[in-house]
C-alpha positions as CSV (number, residue, x, y, z in Angstrom):
1,M,0.0,0.0,0.0
2,T,1.5,3.3,-1.0
3,D,1.7,6.4,1.1
4,E,-0.6,8.1,-1.4
5,R,-3.3,5.5,-0.9
6,S,-3.0,5.7,2.9
7,R,-3.4,9.5,2.8
8,T,-6.4,9.2,0.5
9,A,-8.2,6.7,2.7
10,A,-7.6,8.8,5.8
11,G,-8.8,12.0,4.1
12,E,-11.9,10.5,2.6
13,G,-13.0,8.2,5.4
14,G,-11.5,9.8,8.5
15,V,-9.5,6.7,9.2
16,D,-5.7,6.8,9.7
17,L,-4.3,3.9,7.9
18,D,-0.8,4.8,9.0
19,L,-2.0,4.1,12.6
20,A,-3.5,0.8,11.5
21,R,-0.3,-0.2,9.7
22,A,1.7,0.6,12.9
23,L,-0.6,-1.5,15.0
24,F,-0.9,-4.4,12.6
25,P,2.5,-4.6,10.8
26,E,2.2,-8.2,9.7
27,L,-1.2,-7.8,8.2
28,A,0.0,-4.5,6.5
29,A,2.8,-6.4,4.9
30,R,0.2,-8.9,3.5
31,V,-1.8,-5.9,2.2
32,D,1.3,-4.5,0.5
33,A,2.1,-7.9,-1.1
34,A,-1.5,-8.3,-2.3
35,Y,-1.6,-4.8,-3.7
36,G,1.7,-5.4,-5.6
37,R,0.3,-8.6,-7.2
38,N,-3.0,-7.0,-7.9
39,R,-1.3,-4.0,-9.6
40,T,0.7,-6.4,-11.7
41,G,-2.4,-8.3,-12.7
42,R,-4.2,-5.2,-13.7
43,R,-1.3,-4.1,-15.9
44,E,-1.6,-7.5,-17.6
45,G,-5.3,-7.0,-18.1
46,G,-6.4,-9.2,-15.1
47,D,-9.0,-8.4,-12.5
48,G,-6.8,-8.5,-9.4
49,V,-6.1,-11.2,-6.8
50,D,-9.5,-12.5,-5.7
51,G,-10.4,-9.2,-4.1
52,R,-7.8,-9.7,-1.4
53,E,-6.5,-6.1,-1.5
54,D,-10.0,-4.6,-1.1
55,S,-10.9,-7.0,1.7
56,L,-7.7,-6.4,3.7
57,D,-7.9,-2.6,3.2
58,A,-11.5,-2.7,4.4
59,W,-10.4,-4.7,7.5
60,L,-7.7,-2.2,8.3
61,D,-10.2,0.6,7.9
62,R,-12.6,-1.0,10.3
63,E,-9.9,-1.8,12.9
64,A,-8.5,1.8,12.8
65,A,-12.0,3.3,13.0
66,G,-12.8,1.0,16.0
67,L,-9.7,2.0,17.8
68,R,-10.5,5.7,17.3
69,R,-14.1,5.2,18.6
70,S,-13.0,3.2,21.7
71,G,-10.1,5.5,22.5
72,T,-7.8,2.5,23.1
73,A,-5.2,3.2,20.4
74,G,-2.9,4.9,22.8
75,A,-0.6,6.1,20.0
76,A,-1.4,9.7,20.6
77,F,0.3,9.8,24.0
78,G,2.9,7.1,23.2
79,E,5.7,9.7,23.8
80,I,4.7,10.0,27.5
81,A,7.0,7.5,29.3
82,D,5.2,7.5,32.7
83,D,2.2,5.2,32.8
84,A,0.3,7.3,35.4
85,A,0.9,10.5,33.6
86,R,-0.2,9.0,30.3
87,S,-3.4,7.8,32.0
88,R,-4.0,11.3,33.3
89,F,-3.7,12.7,29.7
90,E,-6.1,10.1,28.4
91,R,-8.7,10.8,31.1
92,A,-8.3,14.6,30.7
93,F,-9.0,14.4,27.0
94,A,-11.9,12.1,27.5
95,A,-13.5,14.5,29.9
96,A,-12.8,17.5,27.7
97,R,-14.1,15.8,24.6
98,K,-17.5,14.9,26.3
99,T,-17.7,18.5,27.8
100,V,-17.3,20.4,24.5
101,A,-19.4,17.9,22.5
102,R,-22.4,19.0,24.5
103,A,-22.1,22.4,22.8
104,G,-21.4,21.0,19.4
105,L,-17.6,21.6,19.6
106,R,-15.1,19.0,18.5
107,L,-11.9,18.6,20.6
108,P,-8.8,18.4,18.3
109,E,-7.0,15.1,18.5
110,P,-3.8,15.0,20.5
111,E,-1.8,14.5,17.3
112,L,-2.9,17.9,16.1
113,F,-1.5,19.5,19.2
114,A,1.8,17.7,18.7
115,D,1.9,18.8,15.0
116,A,1.3,22.4,16.2
117,G,4.4,22.2,18.4
118,V,3.2,20.9,21.8
119,D,5.9,18.7,23.3
120,L,3.8,15.9,24.7
121,A,6.8,14.1,26.1
122,A,7.9,17.1,28.1
123,L,4.4,17.8,29.4
124,G,4.2,14.1,30.4
125,A,7.5,14.4,32.3
126,S,6.3,17.5,34.1
127,A,2.9,15.8,35.0
128,A,4.8,12.8,36.3
129,G,6.7,15.0,38.6
130,D,3.7,16.8,40.0
131,A,0.4,15.0,40.5
132,A,-1.4,18.3,40.9
133,L,-0.8,19.3,37.2
134,V,-3.7,18.5,34.9
135,P,-3.6,18.6,31.1
136,V,-6.2,21.2,30.0
137,P,-7.1,21.5,26.3
138,A,-8.8,24.9,26.2
139,P,-10.7,26.8,23.4
140,H,-10.0,30.5,23.1
141,G,-12.3,32.8,21.2
142,L,-15.8,31.4,22.2
143,G,-16.8,34.8,23.5
144,A,-18.9,35.5,26.6
145,E,-22.1,34.1,25.1
146,G,-20.3,31.0,23.9
147,W,-18.9,30.2,27.4
148,L,-22.3,30.9,29.0
149,S,-23.9,28.5,26.6
150,L,-21.2,25.9,27.2
151,F,-21.7,26.0,30.9
152,D,-25.5,25.8,30.5
153,R,-25.2,22.7,28.3
154,A,-22.3,21.0,30.0
155,T,-23.6,21.3,33.5
156,G,-27.3,21.4,33.1
157,G,-30.0,18.8,32.3
158,E,-28.2,17.5,29.3
159,A,-25.3,16.4,31.5
160,G,-27.7,14.7,34.0
161,R,-26.5,16.7,37.0
162,D,-27.3,19.8,39.0
163,P,-26.3,22.8,36.9
164,V,-23.4,25.1,37.8
165,A,-23.8,28.7,36.7
166,L,-21.2,30.9,35.2
167,L,-21.5,34.5,36.6
168,L,-19.5,37.3,34.9
169,A,-19.1,40.7,36.4
170,T,-19.9,43.8,34.3
171,E,-16.2,44.7,34.0
172,V,-15.5,41.1,32.9
173,L,-18.2,41.2,30.2
174,R,-16.8,44.5,29.0
175,G,-13.3,43.2,28.7
176,F,-14.1,39.6,27.7
177,P,-12.2,39.7,24.4
178,V,-9.0,40.4,26.3
179,L,-9.6,37.6,28.7
180,D,-10.6,35.2,25.9
181,E,-7.2,35.5,24.2
182,V,-4.1,33.4,24.2
183,H,-1.7,35.7,26.1
184,D,1.6,33.8,25.8
185,A,3.0,34.3,22.4
186,G,5.1,31.1,22.7
187,V,2.2,28.7,23.3
188,P,1.4,26.4,20.4
189,R,-2.1,26.8,18.9
190,V,-4.5,24.6,17.0
191,R,-7.0,26.5,15.0
192,A,-10.4,24.9,14.3
193,A,-14.0,25.9,13.4
194,G,-16.5,26.4,16.2
195,A,-19.8,24.6,16.5
196,G,-21.6,24.2,13.2
197,G,-18.8,26.2,11.5
198,A,-19.1,29.1,14.1
199,A,-18.2,29.4,17.7
200,P,-21.2,28.9,20.1
201,G,-23.1,32.2,20.5
202,R,-21.5,33.7,17.4
203,A,-23.6,34.5,14.4
204,T,-20.9,34.4,11.8
205,P,-19.9,31.0,10.5
206,G,-16.2,30.3,10.0
207,E,-14.9,32.1,13.0
208,E,-12.0,30.2,14.4
209,V,-11.6,28.7,17.9
210,V,-8.0,28.6,19.0
211,W,-7.1,25.6,21.1
212,T,-4.1,25.3,23.5
213,L,-2.8,22.5,25.6
214,R,-1.0,23.2,28.9
215,L,-0.8,21.7,32.4
216,V,-2.7,23.7,35.0
217,P,-2.2,23.3,38.8
218,A,-5.5,21.7,39.9
219,G,-5.2,21.7,43.7
220,D,-8.0,23.0,45.8
221,A,-6.1,26.3,46.3
222,P,-3.6,28.1,44.1
223,P,0.0,27.0,44.7
224,V,1.2,30.6,44.7
225,A,-0.8,32.6,47.2
226,G,-0.7,36.0,49.0
227,L,0.8,37.9,46.1
228,G,-0.5,40.5,43.6
229,F,-1.1,40.1,39.9
230,A,2.4,41.0,39.0
231,H,3.6,37.6,40.4
232,G,2.6,35.4,37.5
233,P,2.4,33.8,35.0
234,H,-1.3,33.2,35.2
235,V,-3.8,30.6,33.9
236,S,-6.1,32.0,31.1
237,L,-9.8,32.3,31.6
238,P,-10.6,29.6,29.1
239,E,-8.2,27.2,30.8
240,M,-9.7,27.9,34.2
241,L,-13.2,27.4,32.9
242,M,-12.3,24.2,31.1
243,L,-10.6,22.8,34.2
244,Q,-13.8,23.3,36.2
245,L,-16.0,21.8,33.5
246,M,-13.6,18.8,33.1
247,R,-13.7,18.2,36.8
248,L,-17.5,18.3,36.8
249,E,-17.6,15.9,33.9
250,A,-15.3,13.5,35.8
251,G,-17.5,13.7,38.9
252,E,-15.0,15.8,40.9
253,D,-15.6,19.0,42.9
254,P,-14.6,22.3,41.5
255,V,-11.5,24.0,42.8
256,D,-11.3,27.5,44.4
257,A,-14.2,26.9,46.8
258,H,-12.3,29.0,49.4
259,T,-9.8,30.8,47.3
260,F,-9.4,33.1,44.3
261,T,-7.2,32.6,41.3
262,W,-5.8,35.4,39.1
263,L,-6.5,35.1,35.4
264,A,-4.3,36.3,32.5
265,G,-4.9,39.6,30.9
266,V,-5.3,43.1,32.3
267,L,-8.4,45.4,32.0
268,A,-9.1,49.1,32.4
269,E,-5.7,50.2,31.0
270,G,-3.9,47.9,33.3
271,R,-5.5,48.9,36.6
272,L,-7.7,45.7,36.9
273,A,-7.3,42.0,36.5
274,A,-9.9,39.2,36.6
275,R,-10.1,36.6,39.3
276,H,-11.9,33.3,39.6
277,V,-13.7,31.7,42.5
278,Y,-16.2,28.8,42.9
279,D,-19.3,29.7,45.1
280,A,-20.3,26.3,46.5
281,G,-23.4,27.7,48.2
282,E,-24.7,29.1,44.9
283,R,-23.2,26.4,42.7
284,A,-21.7,29.1,40.5
285,V,-18.3,29.9,39.0
286,R,-17.8,33.7,39.5
287,I,-15.4,35.8,37.5
288,S,-14.9,39.3,39.0
289,V,-12.1,41.9,39.0
290,R,-9.7,43.4,41.5
291,E,-7.0,46.0,41.3
292,T,-3.7,44.4,40.1
293,G,-2.0,45.4,43.3
294,N,-4.5,43.6,45.5
295,Q,-3.2,40.7,47.6
296,G,-4.2,38.5,50.4
297,P,-3.8,35.0,51.8
298,H,-6.8,33.7,49.7
299,L,-5.7,35.2,46.4
300,G,-3.1,33.6,44.2
301,A,-1.8,32.2,40.9
302,R,-1.9,28.9,39.1
303,P,1.1,29.1,36.9
304,P,0.5,26.9,33.8
305,V,3.2,24.6,32.4
306,G,3.7,24.3,28.6
């Protein structure tokens, strides 16, 4: 089987034959041999070799598709040496995939993050060294309405659990485009269309959602506490919201029930910054603002890794 035929099958049917060939090398060799004989027979005017090429190709197609559906292929995170860390990546992507699917979004496959420049091996090593670090694939560019819609769908009746509200202060709504951005220029990005060709809550089809993948400290409280906004770096708003939604999807309690976390991006010409808290009594994630110089024992940073 030539590379050209593998690429064509993957592009038309959504099945990665290269993955199937890697998982079933002996059978792939038989396919290659059958294809070679079949091609010779066709040059001589024959009809092929009893349809073996087509049947073996179809089998590889079915096996690769089944592996993708079941999520058992494991090839995406094969660069991660530590078994426990690799399992955390797999669970994180499973939770994120279910979360965004409720709003019609499709989570990019791990291979796309790797192709964009994400060093999965390095992230895996960092995760192996700190159990509090959680892989968080996050969509940037949904807009305030998009995130409100995602929370409504991902935590409400469709999810089969008590809803968790997302409450945004007026200053946050006013400056949401700033908070919705990717602030670190060095972070790899995967660009994809939003739900139905447009981001949720957006009227214009074709607007891009920009995905990032970093590790976020996911302890109950920020690991760096008692300091002002200048002591970063800081997790982005989309990363923090996705972390909470992923935890809810996995049946875990939200973080920041008794603390606040600074969020990346400054508002009001640099005077204000956003902060995150989970209000357990109201079952609500609240995003408000404080002056950047504000500090206290319950306010801190969750420096992302990646």
